[in-house]
FISENU-606446 format. One record per residue (C-alpha): x, y, z. Coordinates in steps of 0.001 Angstrom, whole numbers, plus 524288, in hexadecimal, padded with zeros to 5 digits. Layout:
% FISENU-606446
     c1     c2     c3
      X      Y      Z
...
% end
This chain:
% FISENU-606446
     c1     c2     c3
  9B6FD  24EB2  C7525
  9C231  24614  C7281
  9C931  23BAA  C7D18
  9D3FB  24671  C7EC5
  9CAAA  250C5  C80FF
  9C28E  24929  C8AE7
  9D003  2463E  C91EA
  9D3C1  25436  C92E4
  9C81B  258E2  C983D
  9C7E1  24FD1  CA13F
  9D770  2532F  CA5DF
  9D4C7  2610D  CA636
  9C75D  25E50  CAEB1
  9CE70  25563  CB79F
  9DB0F  25E68  CBA5A
  9D5E3  26B05  CBA01
  9C844  26A18  CC11E
  9C4F8  25CE6  CC66F
  9CF6E  2592D  CCD2B
  9D066  265DF  CD4FA
  9C22E  264EE  CD93C
  9C591  2564A  CE097
  9CFDD  25A9D  CE963
  9CC02  255B9  CF5A3
  9CAE8  2490A  CED52
  9D76F  248B3  CEA6A
  9DC87  24BED  CF79F
  9D6AF  23F71  CFCDB
  9DB8B  23675  CF100
  9EA45  23D7E  CF4D5
  9E647  239FF  D0258
  9E2A7  22A84  CFEA9
  9F14D  228FC  CF720
  9F6DF  23076  D0271
  9F24E  226D8  D0C18
  9F4EC  21C11  D027F
  A03EA  220F2  D0366
  A042F  221A8  D109E
  A0032  212B6  D10EA
  A09E6  20E5C  D04B3
  A15F2  215FE  D0A1C
  A146C  211C6  D1895
  A13BE  21FF8  D1AC9
  A08AD  21ED8  D25F7
  A1374  21D46  D2F37
  A163D  22A86  D2E30
  A0825  22FF1  D2A1C
  9FC9C  22AD8  D301D
  9F26F  22A35  D2436
  9E633  22E7D  D2EC6
  9EE0B  23CD4  D2BD2
  9F016  23BA3  D1EAB
  9E099  23887  D1CE4
  9DF3A  2449F  D2600
  9E7ED  24D9E  D1E03
  9E161  2487A  D115A
  9D480  249B8  D1611
  9D6BF  258D6  D1874
  9DC31  25D36  D0E7F
  9CFA6  25787  D074D
  9C732  25CFF  D0F60
  9CF2F  26AA4  D0C6A
  9CC7E  2683B  CFF1B
  9BF94  2662E  CFF4C
  9B9E1  271B6  D0895
  9C16B  27AE3  CFE97
  9B9AB  275AC  CF3C2
  9ADDA  27751  CFAAA
  9B03C  28414  D0131
  9B40E  289C4  CF1EE
  9A875  2836D  CEB62
  99F68  28898  CF7FD
  9A6A1  29763  CF68D
  9A4BE  296E3  CE721
  99576  298B8  CE8F7
  993BD  291B0  CDA94
  98F18  2858E  CD7A3
  99B72  27FA3  CD3B9
  99ABA  27273  CCE28
  9A4CF  26BF2  CC8E5
  9A523  25E98  CC12D
  9B2B2  2575E  CC2F8
  9B9ED  24E09  CBB96
  9B059  24EFA  CAFD0
  9A4B5  2509C  CB830
  9A7F8  24221  CBE8F
  9A5AA  24AD7  CCC70
  9A0A0  256E2  CCD80
  9A746  26285  CD76D
  99A14  26D3D  CDF8B
  998A9  26FEA  CEC4B
  99360  2641C  CEFEF
  99F7F  25BA9  CED98
  9A630  26610  CF4B9
  99E4B  263FE  D0140
  99E71  255F4  D0142
  9ADED  25724  CFD1E
  9AFD5  25F3F  D0A26
  9A61A  25576  D110C
  9AC2A  24A47  D0E64
  9BAC3  24FBF  D126E
  9B84A  254E9  D1DB8
  9B160  248D9  D2269
  9BDD7  24220  D1D29
  9C39C  249C4  D2599
  9BCCD  247D6  D3194
  9BD27  236FB  D2E75
  9CB01  237D3  D2D63
  9CC12  23F1F  D397B
  9C2A4  23604  D41DA
  9CBC8  2293C  D3DDC
  9D9E4  2300E  D4168
  9D2EB  233EB  D4FA7
  9CBF1  225B1  D4EBF
  9D73A  21CB5  D4ABD
  9CEE9  21729  D3F95
  9DB0F  211FA  D352A
  9E71B  20F6F  D3B01
  9F450  21524  D3507
  9F47F  2067F  D2CEF
  9E5F3  209CB  D27B1
  9E5EC  216AD  D2676
  9E82E  21980  D181E
  9DF6C  20DCC  D12E8
  9D5CF  21383  D1AE6
  9D748  222A2  D1857
  9D707  21CF4  D0A63
  9CA25  217C4  D0ABB
  9C4C1  22200  D1246
  9CAD1  22D57  D09F4
  9C602  225A7  CFD78
  9B805  222C3  D0201
  9B924  23229  D0270
  9BC90  23499  CF5C9
  9B2EC  22AD7  CF0CF
  9A6CD  2346E  CF980
  9AC8E  241E9  CF3C6
  9AB2C  239EE  CE589
  99CDE  2380A  CE94D
  99B52  246E9  CED50
  9A095  24B21  CDF27
  99B52  23FC7  CD710
  99509  244C8  CC96D
  995B6  23777  CC30D
  98E91  22A96  CC567
  99B27  22421  CC494
  9A0EF  22E65  CCF00
  994D9  22A29  CD44E
  9991B  21BCF  CD61F
  9A81D  21E87  CD8E0
  9A5C9  2284C  CE3E7
  99C66  21EB4  CE98B
  9A6D0  21137  CE899
  9B1BC  21BDF  CEBF7
  9AB68  21E9F  CF933
  9A678  21001  CFBF1
  9AFF2  207E7  CF80B
  9BB17  20DB9  D042F
  9B003  20F14  D0B4D
  9AEB3  20015  D0B1D
  9BB90  1FE89  D1103
  9BC05  20729  D1A90
  9AF9E  2002E  D213F
  9B83C  1F51D  D2178
  9C4FC  1F9C9  D264F
  9C536  1F45C  D32E1
  9CB2A  1E8F5  D2F9E
  9C9F5  1DAB6  D35AD
  9BD79  1E05B  D3A3B
  9B0C6  1D8C8  D3585
  9A72E  1E244  D380F
  9AF0E  1ECFA  D3000
  9B12C  1E321  D23FB
  9A272  1DE83  D23EC
  99F8A  1ED61  D22C5
  9A77C  1EF5D  D1828
  9A281  1E480  D100B
  99692  1E642  D1229
  99966  1F602  D0E94
  99F60  1EF79  D01BB
  993AC  1E6D1  CFDC2
  9894C  1F15E  CFF77
  992C1  1FA23  CF6E1
  99494  1F1D2  CEE75
  9879A  1EFCD  CEB3A
  982DA  1FE76  CED28
  98F78  20097  CE298
  98A64  1F6F6  CD8A6
  97B14  1FD92  CD972
  9815D  209D2  CD658
  98811  207A6  CCD67
  97E8F  20120  CC3A6
  97481  20DD4  CC675
  98134  2179C  CC3CF
  983BB  20E5F  CB5F4
  974F8  20EF2  CB40F
  9746F  21F99  CB52B
  97FAC  21EAB  CAC7E
  97AFB  217C5  CA38F
  96D7D  21C51  CA39A
  97086  22AFD  CA2CC
  97E92  229E0  C9AC1
  98699  23091  CA3F0
  98AC7  230BF  CB104
  98CE6  23DBB  CB37E
  9856E  241D9  CBFBF
  982C3  24FB2  CBA27
  97DC4  24A0F  CB072
  9735F  2427B  CB4EB
  9689B  249C5  CB7C3
  96646  24CF0  CA932
  968DD  2405C  CA2E0
  95E7F  23B19  CAC75
  9542B  246DD  CA703
  95975  24477  C989B
  95743  23544  C9AC1
  947A8  23728  C9F63
  9444D  24407  C9812
  9465A  23C74  C8B49
  93AD5  232EE  C8804
  93F4D  227DE  C833A
  94667  2265E  C9103
  94560  216C5  C939A
  94B71  218CE  CA1A7
  942D8  21AA9  CAC3D
  9427E  221FA  CB8A0
  9421C  21787  CC0A0
  94E34  2109A  CBA83
  9555B  21FA8  CBBD0
  95229  21ED1  CC9D2
  956BC  20FCD  CCD07
  962A9  212CF  CC559
  963FA  21FAD  CCF94
  9618B  216A2  CDB72
  96B7A  20EE1  CD712
  97544  21897  CDA03
  96FD5  21C5C  CE590
  972A3  20ED2  CEB5B
  980D6  21140  CEAEA
  97FFB  21FA6  CF09C
  9760E  219FB  CFAA7
  97FEE  20E51  CFD93
  98840  2184E  D031A
  980CA  21F37  D099F
  97BAF  214AE  D1112
  96DFA  2169B  D0BB5
  96197  20C0E  D0FED
  96297  201A7  D0BC0
  9716A  20464  D076C
  974E2  20492  D15DE
  9790A  1F74F  D1958
  98661  1F903  D18C4
  986FF  204B2  D2152
  985B1  1FF1F  D2E1C
  98EC4  1F624  D2BC4
  99831  1FCFF  D2733
  997E8  2075C  D30FA
  998A9  1FC86  D3D33
  9A3C5  1F665  D3505
  9AB57  200A9  D30A1
  9B323  20B4E  D3AD4
  9AA63  21726  D40A3
  9B3E9  220B7  D3952
  9B20E  218F2  D2B26
  9A2AD  21801  D3055
  9A29D  22543  D32F3
  9A862  229C0  D247E
  9A030  22092  D1DA4
  99430  2253C  D25E4
  99628  2343A  D2123
  99E24  2357A  D1521
  9983A  22AC8  D0D57
  98B77  22FE0  D0DE8
  9917F  23ECB  D0845
  9971F  23844  CFE7C
  98ABC  230EA  CFB8D
  98143  23C89  CFD32
  98873  2456D  CF528
  989DB  23C81  CE975
  979ED  23876  CEBEA
  97716  246AA  CECC8
  97D5A  249F9  CDED8
  97937  23B05  CD82F
  96A77  240D8  CDBFB
  96AEF  24C30  CD734
  97162  24AD0  CCC4F
  965E3  242E8  CC693
  95AA6  24C1F  CCD22
  96213  259EB  CC92C
  95A65  25F80  CBCFA
  94D12  25C60  CB7D8
  94C70  24EC5  CB9B6
  93EA1  24D7B  CB296
  93A4E  24106  CB22B
  943BC  23BF3  CBADE
  940AE  24521  CC63B
  9351F  23CBE  CCD25
  94023  2311B  CCCE5
  94826  2395D  CD244
  93F13  23DEF  CDCA0
  93BCA  22EF4  CE1BC
  94A18  22CA8  CE228
  949D6  237C0  CEBEC
  93D9C  2335E  CF2ED
  945FF  22565  CF24F
  9523C  22A7D  CF7D6
  94982  231F3  D0275
  94396  22569  D054B
  95040  21FA4  D0745
  956FA  228BB  D105C
  94A5E  22762  D19E0
  94C10  217BC  D1A08
  95923  219FD  D1C78
  9589F  22324  D2607
  94D73  219B9  D2CDF
  955F5  20EF5  D2CC1
  9637A  21145  D3047
  95D87  218BD  D3D76
  95584  20DB9  D411D
  96111  2030F  D3F0D
  96936  20C52  D462F
  9606C  20990  D51CA
  965C0  1FCB7  D5490
  9759F  1FD67  D533F
  97B78  1FB47  D5EA4
  98997  2008A  D54AE
  98B6A  20D50  D53AA
  99107  20DCD  D46ED
  986C6  20573  D418B
  97C24  2107D  D48EA
  98488  219C6  D4149
  9845A  2128F  D36B2
  9744C  21134  D3623
  97501  21F18  D3866
  97C0E  22285  D2CFB
  972DA  21B03  D24EC
  967F5  22510  D2A2E
  96C7A  23003  D2A50
  970FF  22D58  D1B41
  960D7  22C99  D1A4B
  95FD9  239FC  D2045
  96AF8  24014  D156F
  965AB  237F6  D0A46
  9575B  23DD8  D0D34
  95C3F  24B9D  D0B99
  960BE  24612  CFCDB
  952FA  2401E  CF9FB
  94FA8  24DD7  CFCA4
  95925  25251  CF20E
  953AF  2499B  CE992
  945E4  24A6B  CEB8F
  9479B  259BA  CEBCF
  94F32  25ADB  CDECF
  944AE  251D3  CD84B
  937DC  25ABD  CDBC2
  92E77  25C92  CD503
  92DFC  2691A  CC9EF
  926DD  270C1  CD131
  92EF2  26EA7  CDD9D
  93B92  27211  CD8C2
  93C9C  27FDF  CDA30
  9421B  27AFF  CE7D1
  94903  27020  CE7B9
  954E7  27230  CE3BA
  9564C  27C1E  CEE96
  94E91  26F9A  CF7E5
  95820  265E9  CF35D
  964C8  26EBA  CF6E2
  95ED3  26FA9  D022E
  95F76  261F5  D059B
  96B04  25F4B  D0104
  9705C  268D3  D0986
  96B20  26079  D1539
  972E4  2553A  D111C
  97E27  25B7C  D0FC3
  97C40  261B4  D1D6F
  978B6  254FF  D22A1
  98506  24E55  D1CF2
  98F42  25852  D239F
  98896  2562E  D2F6C
  98712  24843  D2E9F
  9955C  246B7  D2C8F
  99898  24D0A  D3A5B
  98E07  24606  D41E6
  9915C  238B2  D3CA5
  9A029  23907  D3B63
  99ED2  23D61  D4B64
  997BC  23128  D4EEA
  99FCF  228D7  D469F
  9ACC8  23190  D4DD2
  9A724  22D40  D59DE
  9A404  22076  D5721
  9B14A  21F0D  D5329
  9B95A  225C0  D5F3B
  9AF5F  21C61  D698D
  9B639  21006  D6124
  9C25D  213DC  D6066
  9C017  211D5  D72C4
  9B554  207E1  D758D
  9B84B  1FF87  D6874
  9A7D4  20038  D6743
  99DC3  2041F  D605F
  99305  20065  D64B2
  9888B  208DA  D6A57
  988F7  20425  D7888
  995BF  204FB  D7B45
  99433  21468  D7843
  98D3A  212AC  D86B5
  991B5  21F22  D8E13
  99C74  2244C  D85E0
  9992F  23238  D89CB
  9A0A6  23049  D9610
  9ABB5  22C9F  D8ECC
  9AC80  2341A  D82C2
  9A233  23ED8  D8518
  9A751  246BD  D77C5
  9A5AB  23C5C  D6DC0
  9969A  2399E  D75AB
  9946A  24723  D73C6
  99894  248BA  D658C
  99160  23AB7  D6254
  98343  24056  D6733
  985C1  24C1E  D5E3A
  988DC  24500  D51A6
  97C4B  23C9E  D556B
  9723D  246B8  D591B
  9771C  24C32  D4B4D
  975AB  24029  D46DF
  9692E  23E20  D4818
  96308  24DB5  D469C
  962FF  253BB  D5219
  96597  262B5  D54FF
  96D58  26BA3  D5530
  977E3  25EBA  D4EC1
  97A12  25E9B  D3E90
  972F1  25373  D3C1B
  966A9  25B0A  D3FCB
  96882  2645F  D3664
  96C27  25C43  D2BBB
  96235  2541D  D2CE9
  9578A  25E93  D2F49
  95C01  26348  D1FB1
  95AC0  25781  D1B21
  94CD6  256DC  D1E87
  94720  2636B  D1D39
  94C1E  25FE5  D0F73
  94484  2536C  D0F27
  939D6  25B9B  D1276
  93B67  26415  D0602
  93B4B  2587B  CFF3B
  92D7A  2532E  D0492
  92867  25DFB  CFB04
  92D64  258B5  CF10A
  926FB  24994  CF507
  922EF  245CA  D015A
  92A7F  23B1C  D02D3
  93422  243C7  D0789
  92CE1  2484E  D1304
  92D97  2388B  D18C7
  93AC5  236A2  D1687
  93CEC  244E8  D1E87
  93334  23D05  D28ED
  93C84  23158  D2790
  9496F  2391F  D2A34
  941DA  24089  D35B9
  93F23  23406  D3B33
  94CF8  22D18  D3AFC
  95076  238AC  D4159
  949D1  23315  D4D8B
  94DF5  22761  D4C29
  95AF6  2298E  D4BAD
  95AD0  22FAD  D57A3
  95AAD  22264  D5F47
  9657A  21AFF  D5CE4
  96F01  2286F  D5B27
  96993  2298E  D69B8
  96D15  21BF7  D6BAB
  97B34  21F63  D6A21
  97C3F  22B7E  D714F
  9739C  22605  D7DA1
  97D85  219A0  D7DDF
  987DA  2242E  D7F52
  98440  22EBC  D8784
  97B56  2283B  D90EF
  97EB2  21967  D9387
  988C4  2186D  D9B30
  99805  2124D  D97F4
  999CC  2050B  D9CD5
  9A362  20224  DA408
  9B1DD  1FDE6  DA081
  9AC9C  203BC  D92B4
  9B8C6  209BB  D8B85
  9BB18  21928  D8A88
  9B9A1  2206D  D7FF3
  9C46A  22A87  D7F2B
  9C070  2368E  D77A2
  9C070  242AC  D7E43
  9BD60  250EF  D7A8F
  9CBBD  254A2  D77F2
  9CED8  24761  D7077
  9D05A  247F9  D6118
  9C60B  23E98  D604D
  9BDFC  24742  D6909
  9BFBC  252FF  D6011
  9BC5D  24ABB  D54C8
  9B1FF  248B4  D57D9
  9AD80  256C8  D5C0D
  9B277  25AAC  D4ED4
  9A9CA  251F2  D46F3
  99CAB  25428  D4FF4
  99CEA  26333  D5297
  998C5  26516  D4377
  98D75  25C74  D46F9
  987CA  26800  D51BB
  98E14  272DD  D48B6
  9865B  26F58  D3B32
  979A7  26E15  D43F2
  978C9  27BBC  D4AD6
  981A6  28225  D401F
  9796F  27F49  D32CF
  97B50  28A18  D2997
  988A8  2888F  D2511
  9884E  279D7  D2268
  979E4  27C1F  D1BE3
  97F8C  28774  D1365
  98A6E  27ECD  D0C19
  98280  271D7  D0BE0
  97861  27AE8  D03DA
  9838A  27F82  CFABD
  98832  272DB  CF945
  978C1  26EAF  CF5E0
  9770E  27802  CECE9
  981B1  2754F  CE133
  97954  26988  CDE66
  96CAA  27223  CDCDC
  96F74  27B26  CD2B5
% end
């Protein structure tokens, strides 16, 4: 095949297939251009940038929902490679697109109600927000190691700027600097691991990695050991662990959350987790799908190691949250703990997919259920965490403080925010009948199944249960201050009532936490349908 034929094939693939399946990403790119033109021609005097962003997010969400429903109704295993195999489009991609688009709509709405970016800074802020979201969508659909790296960096670089967006504030600038330093180090390690894997396998295409690894290890003259391959894989996972704020790559998270606004912290705590978990699942399954042969024990021990790290992350996050006096730092350590819980689900998937031959008959079904639990947990986590950060943002606008002690007696002045915070925190603990209980139960059930493959997973399960009890105390400490402590004399009022727009928004993002804890079947069946595409 000559160069002209290759070029024609690329143009045909791009124009006839690929472009039509990335409509949400193109809409977000068009919105970014619109925001820049609004700034360039001073149109923001007549058109508010926040409304341009909200319209663009709504349109992208509509296209994402259309694609997802079309795939769901088709009933078949629709899997299409885009741009000559760089990206992949399937139900898993479509699920995370609609997840990220819905979350983007909610975050943009929150910024409008809280007044975070003023008209002057609005185009800059929303350009960064949309650019980071595009990177997360690329992460969710990556099918090549270079696109994996590109997606992580597209997500990270705008995030650095958003953390330091409050100009002239030392805490914010310091947090952004720490975030950049840690991010650069993690990116360097990940890129080195990617280069080693590509050089070893002769390809960066993730759909071919399992086959190449099998050929490499099945040949008797292979000079690469399983330990060396495991090190390469773990180097790639360093970058993903950084985005997930997993121990020991969590150091940036508390400082970044404290320095950033509550709106940005809420965005980072949910959206970056979703994109990173989507990419981690794809990467892990691209390595261990099929017959792993001689590398099966290596992948099994990688899965066990991921489980141990998940348990340590949950334990560290929950214990460190005890000493916090700032509510955003407390929620930052809560984010680390919940990343650990969700990573337990990924560990269960890896372990179940690398079970011994005599247990492989049910491995695919069990792994599907484990991934179903992860998807369910992510969906609930979006609402309960965003709800908590929304309450923090609205209270901050009134009392100009994010210290827990300054929340004393708020039940007497803004009962709607206090009740919504109670629901979100009970769900974060994992108490019934809220959605967090269902998601955590599904992940713990997958750990129990994985324990039949290796007993270490039962220890991870015990660690998860113990950490649930740990978390009860620091979440209740915040609620105790809000509900039981008296309101100090002369303390500023919080003007968020039942009928106000901030009050309505808080209810809007909190109600799904209750609904998903009571009516489980709808989201559960959808999550199972999405998970099944990765386990044919």
